[in-house]
Structures are given as structure tokens and as C-alpha cells.
C-alpha positions as CSV (number, residue, x, y, z in Angstrom):
1,M,3.5,-2.0,-19.1
2,Y,5.8,-1.8,-16.1
3,Q,8.6,-4.2,-15.2
4,V,8.5,-5.9,-11.8
5,E,12.0,-4.5,-10.9
6,Q,10.8,-1.0,-11.6
7,L,7.8,-1.5,-9.3
8,K,10.0,-2.9,-6.6
9,G,12.1,0.2,-6.9
10,I,9.2,2.4,-5.9
11,G,8.2,0.2,-2.9
12,G,6.3,-2.7,-4.5
13,S,6.3,-6.3,-3.4
14,E,5.8,-9.1,-6.0
15,W,3.3,-12.0,-5.6
16,K,2.2,-14.6,-8.1
17,T,0.5,-17.9,-8.0
18,A,2.4,-21.1,-8.7
19,D,0.6,-21.6,-12.0
20,G,1.4,-18.0,-13.0
21,R,-2.3,-17.1,-13.7
22,K,-2.2,-14.3,-11.1
23,H,0.7,-11.9,-11.0
24,R,0.5,-8.8,-8.8
25,V,2.7,-6.2,-7.2
26,Y,1.4,-5.0,-3.8
27,F,2.2,-1.6,-2.2
28,S,2.1,-0.6,1.5
29,L,-0.9,1.5,2.4
30,A,1.1,3.0,5.3
31,D,3.9,4.1,3.0
32,L,1.5,5.6,0.4
33,L,-0.4,7.5,3.1
34,G,2.7,8.7,5.0
35,V,1.8,6.7,8.1
36,E,4.4,5.5,10.5
37,I,3.4,3.0,13.2
38,D,5.2,1.8,16.3
39,T,4.0,-1.4,17.8
40,Y,4.2,-3.4,21.0
41,K,5.7,-6.9,20.9
42,T,2.2,-8.2,20.6
43,G,1.8,-6.3,17.3
44,N,-0.8,-3.9,18.7
45,I,-0.2,-0.2,17.7
46,A,1.6,1.7,20.4
47,S,1.7,5.1,18.6
48,A,1.2,6.4,15.1
49,T,2.0,9.5,13.0
50,R,1.0,10.7,9.6
51,H,3.4,13.1,7.9
52,S,5.1,13.4,11.3
53,K,1.9,14.5,13.1
54,P,0.4,12.3,15.8
55,I,-2.8,10.4,14.8
56,S,-4.9,8.0,16.9
57,N,-4.0,4.4,16.9
58,S,-7.5,3.5,15.8
59,L,-7.3,5.7,12.8
60,A,-3.8,4.4,11.9
61,G,-5.2,0.8,12.1
62,K,-8.1,1.7,9.8
63,M,-6.0,3.5,7.3
64,T,-3.6,0.6,6.9
65,T,-6.1,-2.2,6.8
66,G,-6.6,-3.5,3.2
67,K,-4.5,-4.0,0.1
68,I,-3.7,-2.1,-3.1
69,W,-1.9,-3.7,-6.0
70,L,-1.0,-3.4,-9.7
71,D,-2.1,-6.4,-11.6
72,M,0.7,-7.4,-14.0
73,T,-1.7,-9.2,-16.4
74,D,-4.0,-6.3,-17.1
75,G,-2.0,-3.3,-15.9
76,K,-4.8,-2.0,-13.7
77,I,-4.7,-0.8,-10.1
78,W,-6.9,-2.8,-7.8
79,S,-7.7,-2.4,-4.1
80,Q,-9.5,-4.0,-1.2
81,L,-9.8,-1.3,1.4
82,D,-11.6,-1.5,4.7
83,F,-11.6,2.3,5.2
84,N,-12.6,3.8,1.9
85,S,-12.3,7.4,3.1
86,Y,-8.7,7.5,1.9
87,K,-9.1,5.5,-1.3
88,D,-8.7,8.4,-3.7
89,E,-5.6,9.6,-1.9
90,I,-4.1,6.1,-1.9
91,V,-4.7,5.6,-5.6
92,E,-3.4,9.1,-6.4
93,A,-0.2,8.5,-4.3
94,L,0.4,5.2,-6.2
95,R,-0.2,6.9,-9.6
96,E,2.3,9.6,-8.7
97,R,4.9,6.9,-7.9
98,L,4.1,5.1,-11.2
99,A,4.7,8.3,-13.0
100,T,8.3,8.4,-11.8
101,I,9.1,5.2,-13.7
């Protein structure tokens, strides 16, 4: 089982309920997919790149909408993704990071 500090070291962000029944470490979809987004002050996407190549703002929004986390209670990777076309790539990128621990 991974330690929270190890997961934070590879880009994770810890979350848990007050009663401690749910304990998760979330990861950035943009970071896992190599997406960089510039936004206007409103929060809307102004421009986006993936691995330093321009992509459409719409695609960037779709690729980064959702969540992926490691559940600290069962040790499994879980996700809720709105754009499943990249799910395998996202999970593989997370597994590669976990392998570095």
C-alpha cells in the first residue's frame, strides 16, 4: 500500500471525509495527459497544448473534465471521466507514476 506523502510526491492531492470512512488521493487529468491550459480571468480556456502541440479548447476541456483517484482504503484506482476516449491512457499514466514509488 502506498503512503500519502509518496502519492503527493508524484502529484497527488489528499482528500478524506471527517469521519475517515473515505480516504482518497486525487490526480490532475491535465497533468497525466500532458495538457497545459491558459485561461481568461473568467476561467474559460484561452488556449491549450498537449505535449507542447496546440489542441482545441473544446478538446482540452473534455480531456480534463472528470476525476481519477487512488482509494486509500482498497488500494484501487477509480475514475469518473466525462470523455472516456482517453481513459486507458490516463490510467496507464497514473500506473507509470505509481511504479516510480
